[in-house]
C-alpha positions in Angstrom: 66.5 -130.6 -153.4 70.2 -130.2 -153.1 72.2 -127.0 -153.6 75.2 -125.1 -152.3 74.6 -122.2 -149.9 75.2 -118.9 -151.5 76.9 -116.4 -151.7 80.3 -118.6 -152.1 82.8 -117.7 -149.3 86.4 -116.7 -150.2 88.9 -119.7 -150.4 89.6 -121.2 -147.0 87.6 -118.6 -145.2 84.2 -120.3 -144.9 83.4 -123.9 -144.6 81.7 -125.5 -147.6 78.0 -125.5 -147.7 76.3 -128.9 -148.3 73.0 -130.3 -148.4 69.9 -128.0 -148.5 66.8 -129.9 -147.9 63.3 -128.3 -148.2 60.1 -129.9 -146.6 56.7 -128.3 -146.9 55.0 -128.1 -143.5 51.3 -128.1 -142.7 49.6 -124.8 -142.5 49.2 -125.0 -138.7 50.8 -127.2 -135.9 54.1 -128.1 -134.8 57.2 -128.9 -136.8 59.2 -132.1 -136.4 61.8 -130.6 -134.2 61.9 -128.4 -131.0 63.5 -125.1 -130.8 64.7 -124.2 -127.2 62.1 -126.6 -125.8 59.1 -125.7 -127.8 58.4 -124.7 -131.4 56.2 -121.8 -132.4 53.3 -122.4 -134.7 54.1 -121.0 -138.1 51.6 -121.1 -140.9 52.6 -122.0 -144.5 56.3 -122.6 -144.0 59.0 -124.8 -145.5 61.5 -126.6 -143.3 65.1 -126.0 -144.5 68.2 -128.2 -143.5 71.6 -126.9 -144.4 74.9 -128.8 -143.7 78.4 -127.4 -143.5 81.8 -128.9 -143.0 84.4 -126.9 -141.1 87.6 -126.3 -143.0 90.8 -128.1 -142.1 93.5 -126.0 -140.8 95.6 -124.3 -143.5 99.2 -125.4 -143.7 102.0 -122.7 -143.7 105.8 -123.2 -144.0 107.6 -120.4 -142.3 111.5 -119.9 -143.0 113.3 -117.6 -140.9 116.6 -116.2 -142.6 118.6 -114.7 -139.7 121.7 -112.5 -140.5 124.8 -114.0 -138.8 127.4 -111.3 -139.6 129.5 -109.9 -136.8 127.5 -106.7 -136.7 124.3 -108.6 -135.6 125.1 -109.1 -132.0 122.6 -106.5 -130.5 119.9 -107.4 -133.1 120.2 -111.1 -132.3 119.8 -110.4 -128.6 116.7 -108.4 -129.3 115.4 -111.3 -131.5 116.0 -113.8 -128.6 113.9 -111.6 -126.4 111.0 -111.4 -128.9 111.0 -114.8 -130.6 109.1 -116.5 -127.8 106.3 -114.2 -128.2 106.2 -115.0 -131.9 106.1 -118.7 -131.2 103.3 -118.3 -128.7 101.4 -116.4 -131.4 102.0 -119.3 -133.8 100.5 -121.7 -131.2 97.3 -119.5 -131.0 97.0 -119.1 -134.8 95.4 -122.6 -135.4 97.2 -123.2 -138.7 99.1 -126.4 -139.4 102.6 -124.6 -139.3 106.2 -125.6 -139.3 109.2 -123.5 -139.0 112.8 -123.6 -140.1 115.8 -121.3 -139.5 118.8 -120.7 -141.7 121.5 -118.0 -141.7 122.3 -115.6 -144.4 125.4 -117.6 -145.5 125.4 -118.4 -149.2 128.8 -120.2 -149.3 130.1 -123.3 -147.5 128.7 -126.7 -146.8 126.1 -125.3 -144.3 124.6 -122.6 -146.7 120.8 -123.0 -146.7 120.8 -125.9 -144.2 118.1 -125.7 -141.6 119.5 -125.2 -138.1 118.5 -126.3 -134.7 117.3 -129.5 -133.1 114.7 -130.3 -134.3 115.5 -128.5 -137.5 111.8 -128.6 -138.6 109.8 -127.2 -135.6 106.1 -128.0 -135.5 103.4 -127.7 -132.8 104.1 -131.4 -131.9 107.7 -130.6 -130.7 108.3 -131.0 -127.0 108.8 -127.3 -126.5 108.3 -125.6 -129.8 108.9 -122.2 -128.2 112.3 -123.0 -126.8 113.3 -124.9 -130.1 112.5 -121.8 -132.1 114.5 -119.5 -129.8 117.4 -121.8 -129.8 117.4 -122.2 -133.6 117.2 -118.4 -134.0 120.5 -117.9 -132.2 122.6 -118.5 -135.5 125.6 -116.7 -134.1 127.7 -113.8 -135.5 130.5 -115.6 -137.3 129.1 -115.5 -140.7 131.1 -114.4 -143.6 130.4 -111.9 -146.4 128.6 -111.6 -148.6 125.4 -112.1 -146.7 122.6 -113.0 -149.0 119.3 -113.7 -147.3 117.5 -114.1 -150.6 120.1 -116.6 -151.9 120.2 -118.5 -148.6 116.4 -118.9 -148.7 116.5 -120.1 -152.3 119.2 -122.6 -151.4 117.1 -123.9 -148.5 113.9 -124.4 -150.5 115.4 -125.8 -153.8 117.5 -128.9 -154.9 119.6 -130.5 -153.7 118.6 -129.4 -150.1 114.9 -129.6 -150.6 115.1 -133.5 -150.9 118.3 -133.7 -148.9 119.3 -132.1 -145.7 116.0 -130.0 -145.5 113.7 -133.0 -146.6 110.2 -132.5 -145.3 110.2 -128.8 -144.7 108.5 -127.6 -147.9 105.1 -129.3 -148.1 103.5 -129.1 -151.6 100.0 -128.0 -150.3 101.4 -125.3 -147.9 101.5 -121.6 -148.1 105.1 -120.2 -147.7 106.2 -117.2 -145.6 110.0 -116.3 -145.7 111.0 -113.9 -142.9 114.4 -112.1 -143.2 115.9 -110.5 -140.1 119.0 -108.5 -141.1 120.9 -105.3 -140.5 122.3 -105.0 -144.0 121.1 -105.4 -147.6 121.0 -108.5 -149.6 124.1 -109.5 -151.6 122.9 -112.8 -153.4 124.4 -112.2 -156.8 126.6 -115.2 -156.6 123.5 -117.5 -156.1 120.7 -115.5 -157.8 122.4 -113.5 -160.5 122.4 -109.8 -161.4 118.8 -109.2 -160.1 118.4 -111.1 -156.9 115.1 -109.3 -155.9 113.5 -109.9 -159.3 114.7 -113.6 -159.2 113.4 -114.2 -155.7 110.0 -112.7 -156.8 109.9 -115.2 -159.7 110.7 -117.9 -157.3 107.9 -117.0 -154.9 105.5 -116.7 -157.9 106.5 -120.2 -158.9 105.9 -121.5 -155.4 102.5 -120.0 -155.2 101.5 -121.4 -158.6 102.7 -124.9 -157.6 101.0 -125.0 -154.2 97.9 -123.0 -155.0 98.7 -121.1 -151.8 100.3 -117.7 -151.1 104.0 -117.4 -151.1 105.4 -114.1 -149.5 108.5 -112.6 -147.9 108.5 -110.2 -144.9 111.4 -108.1 -144.1 112.6 -107.0 -140.6 115.5 -104.9 -141.8 116.9 -101.4 -141.8 114.5 -98.6 -142.7 114.4 -97.1 -146.2 116.2 -94.9 -147.2 118.7 -94.2 -144.5 118.7 -97.3 -142.1 118.0 -97.0 -138.5 119.3 -96.7 -135.0 117.3 -98.1 -132.0 117.0 -100.4 -129.1 117.5 -103.4 -131.3 120.8 -102.1 -132.8 121.8 -100.2 -135.9 121.2 -101.1 -139.6 121.6 -99.9 -143.1 118.6 -99.7 -145.4 117.5 -103.3 -146.6 116.3 -102.1 -149.9 116.3 -105.4 -151.7 114.4 -107.1 -148.9 111.9 -104.3 -148.7 111.3 -104.5 -152.4 110.7 -108.3 -152.4 108.4 -107.8 -149.3 106.4 -105.2 -151.2 106.3 -107.1 -154.3 105.0 -110.3 -152.8 102.6 -108.8 -150.3 104.6 -109.5 -147.1 105.1 -107.3 -144.0 107.9 -104.9 -143.2 109.3 -103.8 -139.9 112.5 -102.1 -138.5 115.1 -104.4 -137.2 116.1 -101.5 -134.8 112.8 -101.7 -133.1 111.2 -105.0 -134.3 107.4 -105.3 -134.2 106.4 -108.9 -134.5 102.7 -108.1 -134.5 102.9 -107.2 -138.2 104.4 -110.7 -138.8 101.5 -112.3 -137.1 99.0 -110.3 -139.0 100.7 -111.4 -142.3 100.7 -114.9 -141.1 97.0 -114.8 -140.2 96.1 -113.4 -143.6 97.7 -116.3 -145.5 96.8 -119.2 -143.0 93.0 -118.7 -143.0 92.0 -119.3 -139.3 88.8 -121.4 -138.8 85.7 -119.6 -139.8 83.0 -118.9 -137.1 80.4 -117.7 -139.6 78.2 -119.9 -141.8 76.0 -118.1 -144.2 72.3 -119.4 -144.7 70.4 -119.4 -148.0 67.4 -117.6 -146.7 66.2 -115.6 -143.7 64.7 -117.9 -141.0 61.3 -117.3 -139.4 61.9 -116.0 -135.9 62.6 -118.7 -133.3 62.8 -121.6 -135.7 66.6 -122.0 -135.9 68.1 -125.2 -134.5 72.0 -125.8 -134.6 73.9 -129.1 -134.1 77.6 -129.9 -134.4 78.6 -133.4 -135.1 75.0 -134.6 -134.2 75.0 -132.8 -130.8 72.3 -130.0 -130.5 73.5 -126.7 -129.3 71.1 -124.4 -127.5 73.8 -121.8 -126.8 77.2 -120.7 -128.1 75.9 -119.2 -131.4 73.9 -116.4 -132.6 71.8 -115.5 -135.7 72.9 -112.8 -137.9 70.0 -111.4 -140.0 71.7 -109.3 -142.8 73.1 -111.3 -144.4 71.4 -114.5 -142.7 74.1 -116.6 -141.0 74.8 -118.6 -137.9 77.7 -117.1 -135.9 79.5 -119.2 -133.4 81.1 -117.8 -130.2 84.0 -120.1 -130.9 84.7 -121.7 -134.3 83.9 -125.4 -134.5 86.8 -127.7 -134.8 88.3 -128.7 -138.0 86.2 -131.4 -139.9 83.1 -130.8 -137.7 79.7 -131.2 -139.5 77.4 -128.3 -138.7 73.7 -128.7 -139.3 71.3 -125.8 -139.2 67.6 -126.4 -139.4 65.0 -123.6 -139.7 61.7 -122.6 -141.4 61.0 -120.1 -144.1 57.8 -118.8 -145.6 56.4 -121.2 -148.2 
């Protein structure tokens, strides 16, 4: 008998349940496998085998948009101090991520062009932390108007998407745009009279096309009066905050940036590997056997009873086949 384990998990949060095999066992005697050395004798039971496949890592494309106007000297210094912690958090996240950086310039031949070397930073880079820190230092010689929304749109659309920025935006990946600025957006020359609304529409189109979330997070001046702090001074970034709220992104103050909120937002859209695999029935005590890729595990997992599930101390790797065998009353 074959069926899918229930209840179904949220998308990308739990591995897919596979085969469910029921075998009637004799009323007395030992089953055909050992549990921690020796099986208990259980009367009138059925043997169940459930198989799961660990999810592949989720993909997320992260675009930093860093204000490069002359007032950003203090804020960029603070960013240089904090960006390494952000990069280390990415390495711990487990998602298939890549990062690009653009400035807020919306005019000139470099508007929307990814910066740094490599300009697409991945976990496979020789030193992804140093590469991200270098790319984020965009300088302070940018010209007004500064349009973070427009710059992000230029970076992610044609002709740059299949030109200078080819390979950054992957069709199956979630998208997280992060704006770091001490002023508000001025993208009318690129996005028209309502830049915030236009960019929210763009994010909605990206989410529909990829089937994955597309959000913007804003590290900008606080609403409604801006801010003054260790990271510098800023006016309120009202448009950026509106897009962050409308898309489900995170917000933080550029005057005292908190990158932990960004990592929380990233984790929420990148679906880290699950460690819990729900079972279809409550096993008889002492009858559970677990194997990963054919290797029996006598430790490193526990049994949750309500609801019934196998919970690993550490999530199995991507693509691993998890087999759980147990007995239930006939």
